[in-house]
Every structure is written in C-alpha cells, then in structure tokens.
N, C-alpha and C positions, 0 to 999 in steps of 0.2 A: 473298650474305651467308648465313648458317646459321640464325639465325633463331629461334635461342635463346633458352628461357627460363630464368635467371640460376634465381629460384628462386620459389615462391610463397607462400599463407597463405589457404588455406580452410577457411571455415564452414559453408558452405550446399554441400550436391549434391542431385541429382535423385534420388537415394534416402537416405532415412534413417530412422536411423542407415548409416552407411555399409556395403555387406557385407566382411565377412573378407576374400575375394579379391579386394577391389580393388586397381588395379595403383596407384593414387595410394600405396595404405599402402607402396610398398614402393620409392618415390624418395627418395633423399636432399634433392634442393633443393624439396622442399617440405614445408609443417610446416600440422598436419590441428588442430586445436580445435573445442569446441563451441560452439555457435550462439552461445556465452555469447562471443566475445571481448574485444568493444568494454567489456564492465559494468566499473564500476571504483562505490567509491565515491563520486567522482565525479557521473558519467552517471547510480547510482542516484538522487540527491540531486535533480539537473537533469528528468530526468525527472517525479519524485515534481514538481518547480516546475510545469512544464509544461504536465503536466497539472492540477494543479490552474485554470493561469490560460488553460487551454482549457475547461474545464468554466464557471470562471465567466464569458468572453467568455457562451459557448452560454446562460445558464442570464440570465446579466444581457442581453447584447444580441444574442440571439439569433444570436449569429455560428459559422458553421458551416465555416470553410473550413476546417476537419481531416477533415470528415466522411467517410468515407471510404462509406459511402451516405445520400446525403443526401434521399435519400425516406422514409427511415422516424426525418427528424423529423421528415415531412408526418401521423404516423400521429393518428389523431384522439386518444387514449388520451392518448400523450402530451403534445400541445399542452395536452390537460385539467388533465395534472399539472403543467405549465410555468403555464398560468394562478391553479393556486392555489395553487401555489410561491412568487410573486410577489407575490401577494393578491389581484391583478385580480379584475373579474368579469364 
C-alpha cells in the first residue's frame, strides 16, 4: 500500500504562527485554519454554561474535577476567600 493521506485539516502547529515557507502551505490536500476552527455560536454558549457549572461545583461543593493544577486550590488565601464567600466561620 502507498499509505497516502487523502486530506487533512490542521489548526495546531509546533511553531505558531505557521512560517510562511512551511511545506504544509503548498499541499493541495491540507486545509489550514486558525486555532478557532471549532468555535461556533453553539460552542461559545455551551462553553459559558460549562464554565458556570464548573465554577458552581467548585464554589458550592469544592468539586475539583477540571482543575489543571489542583494544588492551587489548597492555597491558604484561596481557602480563606472561599470560607468568607460561603459565609463560613
């Protein structure tokens, strides 16, 4: 088999912006977009809903499933702020 790729759509590159002399720019079977290829009105609305749900889960239930750096949630200044926000003593 020739192991050929029929086409590709790319929006992330090792070097951004993509250099003007990149061989990818000369390929007829490649579509290149900015990193916003999946952004639509629906995804924007849904991302705001997910953000709200995640913040509410964190603030109300200390749920930390989506934290990139969970140790940041252990900072004493954040814990103090959360305690005050929740009206706890």
